[in-house]
N, C-alpha and C positions, 0 to 999 in steps of 0.2 A: 070152164076149161082154163087150165093154169098154164099160160105160155111162158116160157123162159124169156127174159129179156135179152137184148143183144149182148150186154156185158156178161150176163150169167153164161149164155151159150158160148161166148168166145172162149171160155176156160175149157169148154169141151173140145172146141175146134183146135186150140193150141196144144192139146195133149197128144204126146207120142210115147212110144216105150221108154224113151230116155227123158222126156220133158213131162213128168207126172204132174197133174194139176190138183192134187189133193192137199189139204192142209192137215196138220197133226197137232195133238196135244198129249203131253206127258203128265199124267196126274199121279203124284205120289200120295198114297193113302195109308193112314194108320188104322188098321181094323180093330184095334183094342177098343175104340170108342163106340163101336156099333152096339146097338141095344141087344142084338142077338149074336152069338159067335159066328164069325165069317165062315161061309162055305161057298164054293163056286156056284153050286146050284141055286142057293138063295140069292146070290149076288146077280146071277143072270136073270132070275125071275123078277127081281126087283127093277133091274133095267127095263124088261119088257113091260112091266106094269106102268112104268113112268113115260115110256116113248110110244106105246101102241097108238095114242091119240094125237101124236104130234106129227104134222104133215111132213116136216123135213126128214123124219125118220122112216117114214112109212110109204113114201111116194117113189116112183121109179120114172125113167125117161120113156117117152114114146115119140119116135121120129115122125116127121111130116113126110108123106109120099114125095119121092123125087128130091127131097132135101130142099123144097121151095121156101121153107120158112124154119124158124127156130123151133126146136122140139117142145113138147109140152110135158108137164108132169101129170101122171096118173097114179091113183092109189094102187099099192100092190096088194092084190087081194089074196096072194098066197104068202103074205109076210109071215117070216118065221125067225124069231130072234136067234135061233141057233145058227142060222147062216151068217150072223153078224157079230156075235159076241163069242169070242174063242178063248180058251185057256192055255197057258204056257207056264213053264217053271224055269227059272234061271239056273244054269249050271253052277256048280261050286266054284268059287266061294260066294257067288250071288252078290258081288259088288258093283261098283259104277262101271268098271271096264266091261263086265259081262253084259250089263244092262244096255250101254250104249252100243255095243257091238250087235246085240239082238234088235234094238230099236232100228238101227241103220239098215239091217236087212229088211225088217218089216216096211219101213218108209219106202222102200224101192219096189214094192209089190203094187200093181195097178189095182184099182177097185173094179168089180164086176158090174159092167153097165146094164146087165139084165136085171139087177136087183136095186133096191134103194142104195144110194151111193155113199155108204158109210160102213165101218167096221170097227169094233173094239177088240183089242187084245189085252186079257187080264193076265198080267204076269206075276206070279207068285214067287216067294223065296228071295225077295230083295232086301238086303241090309237088315237081317235079323228080324224077319216077320213083316216087313211092309209089303203092300200090294201096289203095284204099278198098273194103272189103266192107260193103255196107248190108243187113243181115239183118231181115226182117220176119216175125214170127210171131204168130199169133193168141193173145190172152190165155186163151182156153179150153184151150190147150195147155201153157202155161207161167205160172209166177210168177217173181219175181226169183231165188229159189234154184235153181229147176229150169232157169231160162234159162242160168244159169252152168254148170250141170251139162251141158246140152246142148252148150254151146261146148267143152267137154272132149273131146268126141268128135272135134273138129276141131283141137285145140291140143295142143302137146307141150311138154316142158321144155327140149328141144334141138332145133336145126333138123332133124336126121335121126333123131330118136327117134320111137317109137310114140306114138299119142295118149294123153293122160292117162287117158282112159276107154275101155277096150277092150269092145267089144260082141259078144257071142255071137249068131249067127243066131237069129232069133226064129221060133217056129212061126206058120204062117199062120192057124191056127185054122179052125174050120168056118163055113160059110155058115149064116145065120140067116134062116129064112123070115119073111115078113111076118105069117104067122099066129102064129108063135111070139113075134115082137116085140109083137104086139097083146096076146097073152095075158099076157106078162110085164108090160106096161104096165097092163093091168087089175088084176092082182095088186098092183103097186107103188102104184097109185092107192088101191086098197082099204086098204092097209096105212098110209096117212097118218095116220089118227086115232090109231093106236098110237104113230106116230112123234111126234105132237104131245104125247101123254101122257109120253113119255120125256124130252122136252126142255123141258117146261113148268117142271118144278121148278127146274132150274139157271137158267132164264131169269128166273123170279121172284126167285130168290136174288140174281141179278146186278142186278136192278132195285132191290131192297131195299138192296143195298150202294152203289149209285149214289146213292140218295137220302141215305142216311147220310153218304156222303162229301161231298156237295153242301152239307148242313147244317154239316159241320165244316170246309168250304172246302178239301177236299183231292181233289176230283173233277177228273177231266180236263175240258178245255173242252167245252162242249156244242155240238152242231151247230145251224144255223139261228140262230146268234148272231154271224155274220161281218158286217163292213161291206161295203158294195157297192163294187166297183171297175169300171174299164173292161173287165176280163177275166171279169166275172161276169154272163154273159147267155147268150142262145141263141147257139150256135156254128154255124159253117158248116163245109163239108168241106175248106177251105183250111188250109194249115198254114205256120207259120213255125218254123225251127230255128235254134238258135245253140249253139256249143260253147266251152267254155274249160277251162283246167287250173289246179290249185292244188298246192302242194307239201304232201305228207303230213307231212313232218317239221314244218312250221310248225304244223299242226294238232295234232300230238302235242305239240309244245313247249307250246302254249296250254293243252291239256288237262292236261298234268302240272303246269304253273305254277298252275292255277286249281282243280285237283281236280274237274274236270268229265269229260265223256266225249267221244269223237270225234263222236258224234251231236249232242251238245249244241253243240259248236263249229260243226258244219255247219249246223244250224238257226239258230244266231245269225248266222252269215255270210249265209244265205239271207234271214233277216229284215232285215238291214242293206242287202243288195243291192236288196230290194224297196222298202224305205223310200227309198233313193236314187233309184230309178227313178220312184216315184210322186211323189216331191218335184219331180223335174225337170219333171213334167207338171202340176204343181199339183193332184194328185189324192190326196194322202195323207190317209187317214181319220184321225179322232181316236182311234179305238179300234184295237187291234191285228188284223192279218190272222189267219185261222185256217186251218191246214193239216191235211189228213188225211194221216197218216204210216202207210203199209202196215207191218205187222209179221209176220214169219214165225212161224207156230205148228207148223211141221214137226216140231220135236223133241218137242212136248208133245200134238200132236194124237193122239186115239184113232182117227181114220178112217183106213183102210188105202188107199182108193182116192181118185182125184181129182188132178189136176195142181196146182190152186192150193190151198195151205194157208196162207192168210193171214187176218189180222184188221186192225183199223185203230184207232189212237188219234188224238185230236185235239189239236193243239198250238197255242198262241198264239206268234206268231213275234216279238213285241216291236217291231213296226214303229212303235209309238207311243213308243219310247224311243230318244233320239239318241245316248246314250253306248253305244258297243259292248261295254264291259266290264260296265256295268249290264245291258245286254240279255242277255249270256251268263250273268250270275248269275240273272236272272229265268228264263231258259230252263232252267237246271239245276234249279232248284227246282220249277217247274212240270212238267218232264219227270219228275222223281222221283215226283211225285204221279200223274202220268198212267200211268207204268209200274206203280205199285202198284195203281191203279185197274183197269188193263187185266188184270193178273194175277189179279184177283179175279173176272174174268168168264171163263165157260167158253171154252177155246181153240177149241172146235168151234162156238160159237154162230152164227157167221155162215154156216158151212158147213150147219148143221143147218136154219136157217130158210130158206136158199137152196133146199132141196129142194122147197119149195113153189111156186117160180117156174113159172108155167104159160106155155108157149111163145107161145100166140096172145094171152093177156091181157097178158103183159109186153110184147110187141112193140107191141101197140096203144097201150098206156099210154105208151110211151116216144115213139111218133110223135105222140100227142095232146099230150103235154108239150111237144114242140118246136114243133108246129104252132100252139099257142095261145101260144107264148112265155111259158110259165108261170114259167120261171127268172127273168124280169124283174119278176114280180109278186108275190114273197114274199121274205123276208130270205134271202140266200144260205146254204146249208147249209154250205159251206166256201168259202174263196177259191181254193185250189189243192191239188194233191197233191205232196208231197215224199217221194221214196224215197231210202234210203241203203243201198246194197248193197255188202257186201264183196267184194272181188275178189282176184286172185292176188297174193301178196306178192313174187314172184319173176318174172323174165322168162318170157314165154310165146311160142310160135311158132305161127302159123296156117298149117298145111301148110308149115312150114319157113321162113316169112317172120316176121320178128320183129314182135310186136304193139307199136306205139309208143304207141297210144292206144285206149281202148275207152269210147265214149260211149253210154250207154243212153238211150232216149227211151220214155216211157210214154204212155198214151192221155189225151185230154182229154174233158170232158163238158159237157153243157149245164148252165150255171150255175158251171162251173170250167174256164174255157178255157185254163189253164195248168198245166204239169206240169214239175217239176224232178226230175231223177234224177241221183244222185251214185254213182260207183263208184271204189273204190280199185284201183290197178294199179301194182305194182312201185314204190313210193315216190311215186306222183302220185295225185291225186284228180281225175277226169275228171267235168266237169258237163255234162250235156245238157239243154237247155231246149226244150220244143216248146209251141207255142201255137196258138190259132186266129187265122189271119192278120188277120182283121177286128178282133179284140180287141187283138192285139199285132202290128202290122205289122212291127216291127223288133225281134226277140228279142234281137239283139246289144246293144240299149240297156239291157237288163236284165243279160244274161250279163257284160258288160264291168265291172259292179260287183263281181263276186265276188272277184277278186284284190285289188281296192282295199279291200273290206271286210275281208278277211283281214289284209292289211297294217296297216290301223287297229287291228284288234283286237291284233295282235302288238305294235304300237307302244305300245298302252295297257297291255299286260301288262308290257312291258319298263320302263315309267315307273313302276313300283310304288313306293310309299313304304316306307321302312325300318320293319321291326316290324310290317307288316300284309300279309296276302296280297292279291293283286289282287281276289279275290273279297270278302274283308273290306272293302276299300276301296269297292267298288261298292255292297255292302250299306249300308255307313255313308253313302254319297252318296244312296242312295235314301231312307234314314231321314231324313236331314236335309231333303230336299225335302219330304217329307210333313209335317215340322214347320213 
């Protein structure tokens, strides 16, 4: 019996018609490299062949009687790839505007919970013959790292090679009666006090560490301290999507010249893009925007089960700093503190406490929060979510077609109606932006600033003065301003 972890199940309980909890991937494929000419029928058959023995693609939810425990995964014995892989064609002229308009509509459609929680839309007619695969999969099934692993079942390193991940047929497992499910749920609920006792000590230790770091000024930014923007309110079910690319070599050059990290540069560029976007609308707050940055704890987690193995740190994005180099220096310093603070907290803390999420109570609370528009009546917990996911460093092929671009898209939440997700792929950095349409009708107005901000930052680095590193200059400039 494969029970969902509390964290996995929480993504189910958080879901409403407006707050959809699936993640998406936009995969642009060049079909000219396929060993045999592309047809939708062969493409669909190839997907079925690769996923039919992968549990994440062939299992569905089964609820526990009376909602006493988190659901379990069971194999869908009526699995039919035609219920999951669909075909569409872009209207003329089949360009970027038509694609993002279509994807925005598809992203706003909920997944059918009576089936395995994923679907693919194969979009033909894009940009003179390219094929776009739009994958949607529920967050209860994957996080950033496991999502990449799932794609490896469909991708190879050569057009005619076997997939990167080969899957052996999985046993179907036995059927579980409702009585057994109910009995296990009662035992699980009865064991919760013991679970509390086990996690209380590390939680108290983490809180004490946070207090000490706060007094020393080395704690990560605290939630509920974010300024309000136009995308920090109650969201609707409508979405807007925008996509762009940056050169990974440019980011690495900045990283090497400044002694920072790729993540520091990505966050600094994001902060600059958000600053420019808000300035254009005369909405720029006096204080910096605050982002939640998901962090994988897969390598250090002690929990064997569960698809999601993530925690989160909070980062100021320096939107109150005009100079790009000074913003990067501030980001690098605050990120070092945030990482050290995050490492001092139990890697399994979020997973441990998520076990107490009650299906009915959690769902009712989310609906009440949205219905009463409470996100607009208290300081925003965060302004947005930013994820940076490492991708393949070499060319990959999706069922033989070369992957030209791979754009990830995460969920948006009441109070944080904007998500920016970045993934590296064969020398490129692909940026996917998804937002509540009512909060950000034109996501391209934001995403267009990413390449510009990267160019500004690289120019600032190149203009360094002799005898001082760019970071030294930024630190000196900031000190001078304070004086």
